[in-house]
Structure formats: C-alpha cells, structure tokens
gemmi code that builds the backbone of each chain (N, CA, C; Angstrom):
import gemmi

chains = {
    "A": [
        ("MET", (26.801, 31.805, -214.956), (27.300, 31.652, -213.293), (26.236, 33.210, -212.860)),
        ("PRO", (25.147, 32.830, -211.474), (24.479, 33.896, -211.004), (25.321, 35.284, -210.927)),
        ("LEU", (24.099, 36.433, -211.058), (24.776, 37.879, -211.224), (24.430, 38.740, -209.519)),
        ("TYR", (25.674, 38.938, -208.984), (25.531, 40.408, -207.718), (25.406, 40.831, -207.516)),
        ("GLU", (25.103, 42.185, -206.674), (25.427, 43.373, -206.108), (26.535, 43.247, -204.915)),
        ("SER", (27.848, 43.628, -204.953), (28.085, 43.873, -202.756), (28.683, 44.859, -203.328)),
        ("THR", (27.485, 45.492, -201.857), (28.073, 47.098, -201.817), (28.594, 46.491, -200.268)),
        ("PHE", (29.953, 47.528, -199.901), (30.280, 47.553, -198.440), (30.807, 48.743, -198.502)),
        ("ILE", (30.258, 49.112, -196.921), (30.514, 50.387, -196.495), (31.785, 50.185, -195.443)),
        ("THR", (33.200, 51.021, -195.526), (34.874, 50.915, -195.293), (34.048, 52.275, -194.385)),
        ("ARG", (35.296, 52.368, -192.625), (35.408, 53.340, -191.780), (35.464, 55.048, -192.374)),
        ("GLN", (35.719, 56.008, -191.758), (35.471, 56.745, -192.362), (36.863, 57.543, -192.887)),
        ("ASP", (37.501, 57.705, -192.082), (39.694, 57.480, -192.127), (39.984, 56.692, -192.615)),
        ("MET", (39.430, 55.842, -193.728), (40.324, 55.388, -194.784), (41.052, 56.035, -196.043)),
        ("SER", (41.375, 56.250, -196.399), (42.092, 56.972, -197.558), (41.730, 55.950, -198.700)),
        ("ARG", (41.469, 57.020, -199.704), (40.616, 56.545, -201.184), (42.158, 54.899, -201.759)),
        ("GLN", (43.284, 55.089, -201.510), (43.904, 53.931, -201.812), (43.828, 52.475, -201.314)),
        ("ASP", (43.883, 53.119, -199.849), (43.478, 52.199, -199.013), (41.892, 51.274, -199.384)),
        ("ILE", (40.820, 51.928, -199.277), (39.857, 50.576, -200.193), (39.596, 50.683, -201.649)),
        ("THR", (40.417, 51.176, -202.595), (40.535, 50.447, -203.810), (41.671, 49.208, -203.774)),
        ("LYS", (42.638, 49.268, -202.547), (43.059, 48.073, -202.082), (42.581, 47.374, -201.614)),
        ("LEU", (41.493, 46.882, -200.554), (40.684, 46.559, -200.854), (39.834, 45.808, -201.145)),
        ("ALA", (39.394, 46.781, -201.905), (38.398, 46.168, -203.333), (39.133, 45.586, -204.500)),
        ("ASP", (40.294, 45.632, -205.035), (40.759, 44.430, -205.482), (41.566, 43.350, -204.315)),
        ("SER", (41.490, 43.052, -203.672), (41.585, 42.201, -202.618), (40.631, 41.232, -202.947)),
        ("PHE", (39.385, 41.919, -202.968), (37.824, 40.653, -203.135), (37.703, 40.667, -204.373)),
        ("ILE", (38.215, 41.842, -205.383), (38.300, 41.436, -207.111), (38.618, 39.979, -206.756)),
        ("ALA", (40.341, 39.808, -206.657), (40.976, 38.526, -206.680), (40.755, 37.359, -206.233)),
        ("ILE", (39.844, 37.369, -205.271), (39.191, 36.058, -204.226), (37.796, 35.701, -205.141)),
        ("ILE", (37.911, 36.662, -205.954), (36.022, 36.285, -207.196), (36.965, 35.601, -208.070)),
        ("GLU", (38.559, 36.288, -208.081), (38.859, 35.676, -209.581), (39.511, 34.591, -209.979)),
        ("GLN", (40.034, 33.990, -208.449), (40.799, 32.125, -207.822), (39.229, 31.988, -207.830)),
        ("GLY", (38.197, 32.369, -207.723), (37.121, 30.761, -207.597), (36.499, 31.066, -208.771)),
        ("GLY", (36.797, 31.256, -209.729), (36.291, 31.428, -211.619), (35.205, 32.568, -211.922)),
        ("GLY", (34.796, 33.259, -211.040), (33.991, 34.430, -211.721), (34.931, 35.316, -211.934)),
        ("LYS", (34.057, 36.701, -212.818), (34.500, 38.170, -212.585), (34.306, 39.359, -212.666)),
        ("VAL", (34.853, 40.609, -212.094), (33.673, 41.961, -211.918), (33.822, 42.410, -212.506)),
        ("VAL", (32.169, 42.341, -212.692), (31.341, 43.311, -214.283), (31.839, 45.411, -213.825)),
        ("LYS", (31.381, 45.414, -212.400), (31.639, 46.970, -212.988), (32.456, 46.890, -211.106)),
        ("ASN", (33.172, 48.290, -210.906), (33.926, 48.816, -209.408), (33.554, 50.711, -209.629)),
        ("GLU", (32.041, 49.925, -208.495), (31.778, 51.790, -208.233), (32.313, 52.182, -206.766)),
        ("TYR", (32.588, 53.322, -206.900), (33.422, 54.015, -205.643), (32.196, 55.205, -205.481)),
        ("TRP", (31.344, 54.819, -204.800), (29.806, 55.837, -204.415), (30.425, 57.401, -203.332)),
        ("GLY", (31.644, 56.972, -202.662), (32.334, 58.315, -202.403), (31.227, 58.207, -200.770)),
        ("LEU", (32.381, 59.288, -200.171), (31.935, 59.183, -198.070), (30.458, 60.581, -198.202)),
        ("ARG", (29.809, 59.113, -197.947), (28.548, 59.963, -197.326), (28.132, 59.351, -196.414)),
        ("ASN", (26.532, 60.349, -195.874), (25.929, 60.700, -194.607), (25.392, 59.711, -194.209)),
        ("PHE", (25.484, 58.649, -192.933), (24.395, 57.410, -193.133), (22.775, 58.440, -192.602)),
        ("ALA", (21.792, 57.146, -193.006), (20.855, 57.399, -192.468), (20.390, 57.373, -190.664)),
        ("TYR", (21.565, 56.835, -190.001), (21.382, 57.136, -188.397), (22.591, 56.223, -188.036)),
        ("ARG", (23.349, 55.887, -187.111), (24.844, 56.039, -186.564), (24.873, 54.487, -186.524)),
        ("ILE", (26.494, 53.580, -187.049), (26.380, 52.240, -186.703), (28.597, 53.069, -186.533)),
        ("ASN", (28.726, 52.047, -185.060), (28.996, 51.941, -184.581), (29.923, 53.815, -183.805)),
        ("LYS", (28.538, 54.566, -183.360), (29.369, 55.285, -183.111), (29.166, 56.449, -184.753)),
        ("SER", (29.687, 55.476, -185.721), (30.342, 57.143, -186.995), (28.540, 57.360, -187.432)),
        ("ARG", (29.039, 58.368, -188.438), (28.270, 58.772, -188.396), (28.047, 59.207, -190.562)),
        ("LYS", (29.330, 58.900, -190.877), (29.355, 58.979, -192.168), (30.713, 57.602, -192.375)),
        ("GLY", (30.786, 57.053, -194.316), (31.096, 56.155, -194.722), (31.533, 56.106, -196.084)),
        ("HIS", (32.120, 55.445, -196.298), (32.269, 55.664, -197.991), (32.165, 54.217, -198.582)),
        ("TYR", (31.454, 54.365, -199.561), (30.518, 53.110, -200.269), (31.515, 52.675, -201.118)),
        ("THR", (31.381, 51.058, -201.099), (32.142, 50.537, -202.709), (30.903, 49.974, -202.615)),
        ("MET", (30.649, 49.511, -204.326), (30.175, 48.398, -205.166), (30.095, 47.221, -205.927)),
        ("LEU", (30.057, 47.060, -206.240), (30.945, 45.322, -207.342), (29.909, 45.097, -207.510)),
        ("ALA", (29.546, 44.717, -208.735), (28.833, 43.761, -209.418), (29.739, 42.910, -210.113)),
        ("ILE", (28.841, 41.874, -209.408), (29.993, 40.471, -210.381), (28.509, 39.393, -210.741)),
        ("ASP", (29.175, 38.329, -211.223), (29.237, 37.578, -212.435), (30.318, 36.394, -211.718)),
        ("ALA", (29.527, 35.635, -210.440), (30.660, 34.893, -210.500), (29.924, 33.224, -209.911)),
        ("PRO", (30.302, 32.284, -209.213), (29.350, 31.120, -208.982), (29.730, 31.376, -207.391)),
        ("THR", (28.619, 30.991, -207.214), (28.389, 30.768, -205.661), (29.768, 30.538, -204.424)),
        ("ALA", (30.426, 29.968, -205.394), (31.312, 29.803, -203.423), (32.956, 30.546, -203.873)),
        ("ALA", (33.279, 31.144, -204.598), (32.982, 33.012, -204.226), (32.373, 33.942, -203.633)),
        ("ILE", (31.157, 33.786, -204.066), (31.139, 34.851, -203.610), (30.743, 34.920, -201.980)),
        ("LYS", (30.743, 33.383, -201.697), (30.742, 32.853, -199.983), (31.703, 33.425, -199.083)),
        ("GLU", (33.153, 33.095, -199.912), (34.572, 32.968, -199.858), (34.920, 34.834, -199.720)),
        ("MET", (34.446, 35.740, -200.568), (34.510, 36.606, -200.222), (33.713, 37.460, -198.614)),
        ("GLU", (31.851, 36.872, -199.147), (31.237, 37.575, -198.095), (32.040, 36.816, -196.736)),
        ("ARG", (32.523, 35.997, -196.225), (33.554, 35.498, -195.333), (34.789, 36.756, -195.093)),
        ("ASN", (35.106, 37.374, -196.117), (36.472, 38.225, -195.959), (36.265, 39.211, -195.603)),
        ("ILE", (34.531, 39.776, -196.260), (34.256, 40.901, -195.181), (33.642, 41.109, -194.217)),
        ("GLY", (32.953, 39.720, -193.814), (32.335, 39.318, -192.350), (34.147, 39.515, -191.423)),
        ("ILE", (35.109, 38.953, -191.834), (36.379, 38.715, -191.045), (36.719, 40.155, -191.100)),
        ("ASN", (36.919, 40.968, -192.246), (37.626, 42.311, -191.965), (37.190, 43.422, -191.130)),
        ("GLU", (37.949, 44.450, -189.946), (37.832, 45.320, -189.303), (37.499, 47.003, -190.341)),
        ("ASP", (37.381, 46.788, -190.939), (37.115, 48.225, -192.118), (35.571, 48.306, -191.761)),
        ("ILE", (34.974, 47.304, -192.773), (34.191, 47.512, -192.811), (33.464, 47.192, -191.845)),
        ("LEU", (32.421, 48.450, -191.585), (31.753, 48.879, -191.505), (29.968, 47.526, -191.350)),
        ("ARG", (29.669, 47.520, -192.464), (28.567, 47.527, -193.175), (28.025, 46.385, -194.532)),
        ("SER", (27.568, 45.779, -195.327), (27.496, 44.945, -196.451), (26.644, 44.435, -196.405)),
        ("LEU", (25.999, 44.731, -198.244), (24.761, 43.540, -198.212), (25.159, 43.310, -199.877)),
        ("THR", (24.841, 42.044, -199.877), (25.373, 41.532, -201.125), (23.794, 40.729, -201.749)),
        ("VAL", (22.930, 41.195, -202.765), (21.832, 40.675, -203.157), (22.179, 40.005, -204.758)),
        ("ARG", (21.678, 39.012, -205.149), (21.663, 38.052, -206.471), (20.576, 39.492, -207.179)),
        ("VAL", (21.252, 39.714, -208.442), (20.284, 40.901, -208.899), (20.251, 40.007, -210.645)),
        ("GLU", (19.090, 40.063, -211.162), (18.588, 39.554, -212.808), (19.326, 39.850, -213.889)),
        ("THR", (19.504, 41.143, -213.259), (20.460, 41.400, -214.917), (21.107, 43.050, -214.372)),
        ("ILE", (22.631, 43.633, -214.340), (23.424, 44.347, -213.643), (22.985, 45.272, -215.350)),
        ("GLU", (23.074, 46.018, -214.650), (22.333, 47.784, -216.007), (23.620, 47.988, -216.505)),
        ("GLU", (23.664, 48.143, -217.584), (24.333, 48.980, -218.082), (25.457, 50.216, -218.059)),
        ("GLY", (26.105, 50.849, -217.575), (25.757, 51.751, -217.208), (26.366, 52.429, -215.648)),
        ("PRO", (26.760, 53.063, -215.467), (26.784, 54.062, -214.246), (25.730, 53.734, -213.625)),
        ("SER", (25.845, 53.473, -212.213), (24.693, 52.771, -211.264), (23.886, 54.649, -211.338)),
        ("VAL", (22.534, 54.302, -210.077), (22.066, 56.023, -210.065), (22.608, 56.922, -208.760)),
        ("MET", (23.498, 55.685, -207.858), (24.290, 56.979, -207.274), (25.390, 56.952, -207.932)),
        ("MET", (26.235, 57.056, -208.764), (26.835, 57.903, -209.660), (26.973, 58.609, -210.232)),
        ("GLN", (25.294, 58.991, -210.924), (24.633, 59.650, -211.682), (24.914, 61.139, -210.725)),
        ("GLN", (24.000, 60.588, -209.675), (23.903, 61.795, -208.038), (25.366, 62.286, -207.616)),
        ("ALA", (26.522, 61.151, -208.042), (27.560, 61.974, -207.849), (28.356, 62.895, -208.264)),
        ("ARG", (27.979, 62.565, -209.260), (28.833, 63.184, -210.629), (27.679, 64.580, -210.638)),
        ("SER", (26.204, 65.070, -210.815), (25.491, 66.218, -210.446), (26.286, 66.692, -209.604)),
        ("ARG", (26.236, 65.949, -208.131), (26.714, 67.296, -206.669), (28.153, 67.254, -207.174)),
        ("GLU", (28.723, 66.932, -207.872), (30.001, 67.464, -207.774), (30.045, 68.479, -209.262)),
        ("GLU", (29.700, 68.090, -209.758), (29.924, 69.407, -211.436), (28.698, 70.431, -211.248)),
        ("GLY", (28.343, 70.313, -209.444), (27.415, 72.040, -209.288), (26.004, 71.698, -209.872)),
        ("TYR", (25.252, 71.089, -210.151), (24.112, 71.000, -210.775), (23.432, 70.604, -209.605)),
        ("GLY", (21.934, 70.887, -209.192), (20.876, 69.884, -208.437), (20.710, 68.436, -208.968)),
        ("ALA", (19.960, 68.393, -208.438), (19.137, 66.864, -209.100), (18.261, 67.082, -209.970)),
        ("ASP", (16.966, 68.721, -209.924), (17.282, 68.905, -210.409), (16.795, 68.990, -212.364)),
        ("THR", (18.211, 69.551, -212.238), (18.089, 69.579, -213.516), (18.304, 68.815, -214.569)),
        ("ASP", (19.021, 67.402, -214.409), (19.157, 66.445, -214.860), (16.805, 66.466, -215.707)),
        ("ILE", (16.178, 66.343, -214.572), (14.790, 65.955, -215.187), (14.612, 66.924, -216.110)),
        ("VAL", (14.787, 68.143, -216.060), (14.688, 69.283, -216.483), (15.449, 68.807, -218.456)),
        ("THR", (16.114, 68.282, -218.572), (16.582, 68.048, -219.737), (16.247, 66.533, -220.172)),
        ("GLU", (16.266, 65.914, -219.328), (16.016, 64.569, -219.700), (13.687, 65.490, -220.499)),
        ("ALA", (13.265, 65.714, -219.265), (12.102, 66.396, -220.190), (12.328, 67.383, -221.821)),
        ("GLU", (12.716, 67.893, -221.359), (13.069, 68.201, -223.188), (13.910, 67.157, -224.249)),
        ("GLU", (14.848, 67.318, -223.532), (15.090, 65.589, -224.530), (13.512, 65.364, -225.304)),
        ("ARG", (13.148, 64.621, -224.435), (11.773, 63.439, -224.178), (10.739, 64.653, -225.896)),
        ("VAL", (10.892, 65.321, -225.043), (10.061, 66.794, -226.416), (10.583, 66.744, -227.431)),
        ("GLU", (11.825, 67.055, -227.279), (12.250, 67.064, -228.691), (12.278, 65.374, -229.821)),
        ("ALA", (12.218, 64.038, -228.902), (11.856, 63.096, -229.797), (10.283, 63.053, -229.970)),
        ("ALA", (9.265, 63.982, -229.235), (8.198, 63.630, -230.021), (8.098, 64.544, -231.009)),
        ("ALA", (8.957, 65.450, -230.831), (8.784, 66.412, -232.093), (9.104, 65.961, -233.837)),
        ("ASN", (10.557, 64.733, -233.048), (10.458, 63.841, -234.586), (9.334, 62.710, -234.612)),
    ],
    "B": [
        ("MET", (-20.131, 67.882, -217.826), (-19.098, 66.535, -217.607), (-19.079, 66.155, -216.177)),
        ("GLU", (-18.905, 67.559, -214.700), (-18.854, 67.462, -214.227), (-20.371, 66.935, -213.371)),
        ("LYS", (-21.729, 67.090, -214.302), (-22.667, 65.863, -214.009), (-21.987, 64.387, -213.844)),
        ("SER", (-21.816, 64.180, -215.082), (-21.661, 62.638, -215.131), (-20.790, 62.286, -213.943)),
        ("HIS", (-20.128, 62.654, -213.602), (-18.912, 62.332, -212.285), (-19.536, 62.053, -211.078)),
        ("GLU", (-20.481, 63.330, -211.282), (-21.098, 62.828, -209.700), (-22.289, 61.547, -209.712)),
        ("SER", (-22.745, 61.188, -210.646), (-23.684, 59.850, -210.735), (-22.587, 58.922, -210.657)),
        ("ASN", (-21.602, 59.086, -211.529), (-20.739, 58.300, -211.650), (-20.006, 57.646, -209.900)),
        ("ALA", (-19.808, 58.636, -209.171), (-19.531, 58.621, -207.849), (-20.570, 57.929, -207.085)),
        ("GLY", (-21.994, 57.847, -208.249), (-22.803, 57.569, -206.237), (-23.501, 58.662, -205.283)),
        ("ALA", (-24.746, 58.461, -205.078), (-24.985, 58.996, -203.874), (-24.657, 60.261, -204.444)),
        ("GLY", (-23.860, 60.808, -205.059), (-24.337, 62.468, -205.277), (-23.262, 63.346, -204.170)),
        ("ARG", (-22.169, 62.714, -203.625), (-21.754, 63.574, -203.023), (-20.326, 63.965, -203.920)),
        ("LYS", (-20.394, 65.152, -204.036), (-19.284, 65.017, -205.014), (-18.125, 65.231, -204.066)),
        ("VAL", (-18.316, 65.410, -202.600), (-16.482, 65.855, -202.291), (-16.146, 64.849, -202.284)),
        ("PHE", (-16.608, 63.535, -202.136), (-15.278, 62.588, -202.043), (-15.070, 61.494, -203.323)),
        ("PHE", (-16.404, 62.778, -204.462), (-15.096, 62.254, -205.736), (-13.338, 62.527, -206.066)),
        ("ARG", (-13.671, 61.326, -206.074), (-11.439, 61.319, -205.941), (-10.961, 60.698, -208.043)),
        ("ARG", (-10.453, 61.196, -208.349), (-9.819, 61.181, -209.525), (-9.413, 59.508, -209.491)),
        ("LYS", (-9.149, 58.108, -210.354), (-8.760, 56.827, -210.167), (-7.376, 57.605, -210.420)),
        ("LYS", (-6.981, 57.417, -209.093), (-4.905, 57.346, -209.888), (-4.757, 56.087, -210.132)),
        ("THR", (-3.534, 56.018, -210.809), (-3.195, 55.121, -211.049), (-1.569, 54.180, -210.922)),
        ("CYS", (-0.915, 53.363, -210.906), (0.613, 53.145, -210.128), (1.825, 54.091, -210.742)),
        ("PRO", (2.891, 55.010, -209.862), (3.267, 55.214, -210.515), (4.534, 54.120, -210.886)),
        ("LEU", (4.260, 53.199, -210.241), (5.358, 52.327, -210.809), (5.699, 51.459, -211.324)),
        ("SER", (4.207, 51.173, -212.083), (3.686, 50.259, -213.393), (4.473, 51.083, -214.690)),
        ("GLY", (4.282, 50.190, -215.581), (3.795, 51.185, -217.034), (5.161, 51.333, -217.850)),
        ("ASN", (5.445, 51.950, -218.987), (6.183, 51.704, -220.175), (7.505, 53.069, -218.954)),
        ("ASN", (7.010, 53.839, -218.952), (7.979, 54.812, -218.897), (8.496, 55.240, -217.369)),
        ("ALA", (8.300, 53.929, -216.600), (8.100, 53.716, -215.761), (9.447, 53.993, -214.610)),
        ("PRO", (9.617, 53.893, -214.014), (10.964, 53.789, -213.317), (11.833, 52.869, -212.347)),
        ("LYS", (13.079, 52.492, -212.802), (13.545, 51.197, -212.244), (12.919, 50.882, -210.975)),
        ("ILE", (12.179, 50.029, -209.780), (12.854, 50.352, -208.614), (13.809, 49.322, -207.987)),
        ("ASP", (14.849, 49.693, -207.861), (16.169, 50.025, -207.281), (16.657, 50.369, -205.806)),
        ("TYR", (17.191, 49.688, -204.879), (17.741, 50.191, -203.511), (18.620, 51.181, -203.314)),
        ("LYS", (19.067, 50.997, -204.340), (19.840, 52.413, -204.552), (19.441, 53.848, -204.830)),
        ("ASP", (18.163, 53.660, -205.292), (17.600, 54.564, -205.835), (17.022, 55.586, -204.844)),
        ("VAL", (17.813, 56.505, -203.924), (17.698, 57.191, -202.750), (16.262, 57.677, -203.175)),
        ("LYS", (16.370, 58.261, -204.154), (15.480, 59.779, -204.298), (13.896, 59.351, -204.955)),
        ("LEU", (14.166, 58.131, -205.713), (12.812, 57.626, -205.731), (11.877, 57.117, -204.584)),
        ("LEU", (12.912, 56.290, -204.000), (12.436, 55.575, -202.524), (11.601, 55.995, -201.727)),
        ("SER", (12.940, 57.698, -201.605), (12.126, 58.142, -200.546), (10.746, 58.825, -200.685)),
        ("ARG", (9.988, 58.666, -201.823), (8.663, 59.013, -201.560), (7.868, 58.400, -201.325)),
        ("PHE", (8.043, 57.141, -201.281), (7.482, 56.357, -200.176), (7.641, 55.686, -199.236)),
        ("ILE", (8.388, 56.709, -198.271), (8.885, 56.431, -197.216), (7.963, 57.795, -196.063)),
        ("SER", (7.041, 57.595, -194.948), (6.362, 58.437, -194.600), (8.095, 59.532, -193.526)),
        ("GLU", (7.509, 60.698, -193.348), (8.435, 61.943, -192.856), (8.953, 61.078, -191.252)),
        ("ARG", (8.706, 59.901, -191.076), (9.316, 59.208, -189.750), (10.221, 58.301, -190.147)),
        ("GLY", (9.967, 57.972, -191.184), (10.693, 56.624, -192.131), (9.735, 55.520, -191.932)),
        ("LYS", (8.728, 55.339, -192.387), (7.949, 54.225, -191.787), (7.458, 54.087, -194.217)),
        ("ILE", (7.192, 52.510, -194.131), (7.522, 52.675, -196.193), (5.843, 52.427, -195.850)),
        ("LEU", (4.892, 53.967, -196.822), (4.087, 54.662, -196.953), (2.534, 53.271, -197.392)),
        ("PRO", (1.171, 52.919, -196.933), (1.073, 52.669, -197.178), (-0.062, 51.914, -198.917)),
        ("SER", (-0.500, 51.584, -199.499), (-0.572, 52.053, -200.845), (-1.791, 52.205, -201.021)),
        ("ARG", (-2.882, 51.954, -199.976), (-3.926, 53.268, -200.668), (-3.550, 54.674, -200.154)),
        ("ILE", (-2.292, 54.935, -199.897), (-2.240, 56.471, -200.134), (-1.566, 56.795, -201.261)),
        ("THR", (-0.709, 55.721, -201.255), (0.493, 56.515, -202.608), (0.679, 56.063, -203.720)),
        ("SER", (-1.239, 54.929, -203.974), (-1.480, 54.119, -205.332), (-0.577, 53.629, -206.028)),
        ("VAL", (0.404, 52.546, -205.412), (0.867, 52.149, -206.368), (0.526, 50.284, -206.410)),
        ("SER", (1.085, 50.045, -206.833), (-0.623, 48.547, -207.422), (0.921, 47.678, -206.631)),
        ("HIS", (0.108, 46.894, -206.049), (0.373, 45.324, -205.129), (1.597, 44.782, -204.998)),
        ("LYS", (1.797, 44.686, -206.921), (2.745, 43.424, -206.784), (3.477, 44.536, -207.058)),
        ("LYS", (3.755, 45.619, -207.140), (5.046, 47.039, -207.259), (5.087, 47.266, -205.425)),
        ("GLN", (4.164, 47.090, -205.138), (4.263, 47.480, -203.593), (4.786, 46.788, -202.877)),
        ("ARG", (5.465, 45.038, -203.518), (5.941, 44.227, -202.638), (7.410, 44.780, -203.463)),
        ("VAL", (7.801, 44.391, -204.557), (9.347, 44.957, -204.926), (9.754, 46.060, -204.111)),
        ("LEU", (9.008, 46.955, -203.706), (8.937, 48.812, -203.694), (9.009, 48.084, -202.100)),
        ("ALA", (9.048, 47.745, -200.935), (9.133, 47.699, -199.770), (9.841, 46.630, -200.004)),
        ("SER", (11.094, 45.572, -200.270), (12.151, 45.558, -199.800), (13.360, 45.558, -199.580)),
        ("ALA", (12.772, 46.886, -201.165), (13.417, 47.294, -201.886), (14.659, 48.235, -200.558)),
        ("ILE", (13.162, 49.112, -199.994), (13.766, 50.420, -198.919), (14.503, 49.418, -198.276)),
        ("LYS", (13.686, 48.175, -197.658), (14.150, 47.538, -196.664), (16.015, 47.465, -196.660)),
        ("ARG", (16.645, 47.305, -198.033), (17.622, 46.931, -198.215), (18.295, 48.330, -198.250)),
        ("ALA", (17.943, 49.092, -198.429), (18.459, 50.256, -198.361), (18.101, 50.705, -197.267)),
        ("ARG", (17.536, 50.589, -196.586), (17.665, 51.035, -195.017), (19.061, 50.074, -194.116)),
        ("ASN", (18.958, 48.860, -194.512), (20.559, 47.955, -194.687), (21.423, 48.686, -194.097)),
        ("ILE", (21.573, 48.738, -195.827), (22.731, 50.162, -195.718), (23.190, 51.262, -195.212)),
        ("ALA", (21.890, 52.170, -194.400), (22.071, 53.153, -194.278), (21.934, 54.185, -195.140)),
        ("LEU", (21.350, 53.476, -196.554), (21.013, 55.506, -197.299), (19.836, 55.476, -197.039)),
        ("LEU", (18.149, 54.962, -196.080), (17.256, 55.336, -195.617), (17.266, 55.065, -194.270)),
        ("PRO", (16.430, 56.164, -193.560), (17.123, 55.705, -191.937), (15.709, 54.077, -191.694)),
        ("PHE", (15.760, 54.298, -190.452), (14.394, 52.681, -189.901), (13.502, 53.423, -189.694)),
        ("VAL", (13.786, 55.150, -188.164), (13.061, 55.591, -187.753), (13.776, 57.484, -187.925)),
        ("THR", (12.718, 57.864, -188.114), (13.152, 59.210, -187.106), (12.090, 60.163, -186.703)),
        ("LYS", (13.262, 60.733, -185.497), (12.144, 60.832, -184.865), (12.118, 62.506, -184.627)),
    ],
}
model = gemmi.Model(1)
for chain_id, residues in chains.items():
    chain = gemmi.Chain(chain_id)
    for i, (resn, *xyz) in enumerate(residues, 1):
        res = gemmi.Residue()
        res.name, res.seqid = resn, gemmi.SeqId(i, " ")
        for name, pos in zip(("N", "CA", "C"), xyz):
            atom = gemmi.Atom()
            atom.name, atom.element = name, gemmi.Element(name[0])
            atom.pos, atom.b_iso = gemmi.Position(*pos), 0.0
            res.add_atom(atom)
        chain.add_residue(res)
    model.add_chain(chain)
structure = gemmi.Structure()
structure.add_model(model)
structure.setup_entities()
C-alpha cells in the first residue's frame, strides 16, 4: 500500500481534546478502509507565515499513513467538509522516516528551553567522538 | 599557490577568482530535503520569501527541483510565506 503524510491545521480556539478526537475520527476512517496510521504527531500551536481566514495561528497535526487510495480519498473528503480545519496537505512519500519528525524535535528543544543551536553543537561533538574512535 | 590559481582563472583577474562551491544538499552528510524542515528551507529563500536561484546557493540542478517543490509545499500549509513585505 502506498505511504502518505497528511497534515492538517485546525482553528486556534480548539482544545487539545477536540483535536485528538478529530484525529481519531480520521484514523477510524483509514482503518475502516483497510489501512493503518503509522505515526500521529501533534506539532502544537504554531504561528502562520501569512493569515488564513483572518487567523494568525493554528494547531498542526500530522498523520503518517499506510493505506489504499480509497481510504485516503475518503479522509480527504471528510477534511474538506470539516469547518474546524483551515488547511490541509496530503502528500505521497517514498518512506516514512523513523522516529519523530523535524517538527517534533524542534518543539521539544523549545520546551526544554534550549535553542536549536545547542542541538547542532552536540551533534558536532558526537561526530568528533566517533571520528576519534 | 596563488599564482597557479590566477592562471587557472584565466586573464589573470584575481578579483573575479572564485572557489568552486559544492552543492550543500548533495553528498553523504547532506540534510534531507523535507517540506517540514522550515529551518533548512528558510536558508534557500530570500528576505522577500522568493526561492533563491541555484547560481547563488550553488544547489545542484537535481536538488534544486526537489527543493522548489518542498518550499512550495511548506508555503501551502503556512510554514513559509508566499511574500513578505
């Protein structure tokens, strides 16, 4: 079955529970269609690069999906109907990367209070150590 | 050393000598182009939000095509701007 990544943006004033419920409803659609959801990521409330429907922020959710086309179509149809969803993007991917995506890593480093630069420093140090060995 | 460089550049105009840059997105250690990686993509757009030409960023032709589609995807979900004034 082909692999997909589907990202959708929900309205700013939605609660975390509502978003989880919404994501679960899409997961149910996928599973009914004979597919499965490999990854379910919540990126948090992010600022938009431009205004969408007069709002400046939104909740981002991404699903990594392994499902037949019919199930994806059905999910996209439901995304289109739902008024809480401002924008969505579904793309087909060759592989679904292991572990959390870049967005989750960035979100975590923000929460811990580290800048993104510290990650690069530790990465470089690890490489130096590996080279020494 | 410098003299040999000058002769390579031709015409002896050392002002215009430039080191040959390599593609920052090719090779073993290169980062993977992904529409979600805003930090990486924002290195290849101008202040105005336009995609920089590969002659400035020295991205290879193949990677430039992948990069352009990744930037356009990121724009669609408001991770990157279409224009900033």
